[in-house]
C-alpha positions, -999 to +999 in steps of 0.1 A: +142-005-023+135-019-051+111-007-080+102-042-086+082-037-053+070-006-054+056-013-089+041-042-071+025-024-046+008-001-075-005-029-089-018-047-053-039-012-050-052-007-085-065-046-084-077-047-046-096-010-050-109-016-085-092+009-101-093+000-134-091+034-149-054+040-133-019+028-145+008+025-120+026+051-134-006+074-120+002+065-087+032+087-071+055+068-053+057+092-024+023+109-027-009+106+004-027+078-004-058+093+017-072+125+016-062+152-012-036+123-022-053+091-041-081+098-020-089+065-009-112+057+027-115+039+058-131+008+036-095+014+008-077+008+039-090-029+050-089-040+016-054-030+013-045-043+045-057-081+035-040-072-003-004-070+018-010-101+043-025-120+013+004-111-013+032-109+013+022-124+047+024-093+065+001-085+092-010-050+100-017-053+142-035-024+145-052+013+131-016+031+142+005+008+126-019+010+093-017+048+094+021+049+091+017+024+069-005+034+046+009+071+045+022+068+002+034+035-014+067+043-006+058+036+033+040+005+023+068-008+001+093-002+038+073-019+058+068-053+038+107-048+034+110-046+070+086-069+078+104-093+058+140-081+069+125-094+109+117-058+123 
């Protein structure tokens, strides 16, 4: 998994969610995005779904998949890679 993809996803989170007070270095790759981690909510999840679709052309088909994908930046990156490889 490339550091470039991780950094791109962190920047996507900051941009899509208008988190101007954060930098990519402040988002831990393996930290939870929801709850006690970054503290995102369901509206944020929708923004991230749209961001992934627009930026990478990958689709999150349902909420169950979304819960797995948006556990952390690393799980987002793995999903993008898997979709690009045709899994």
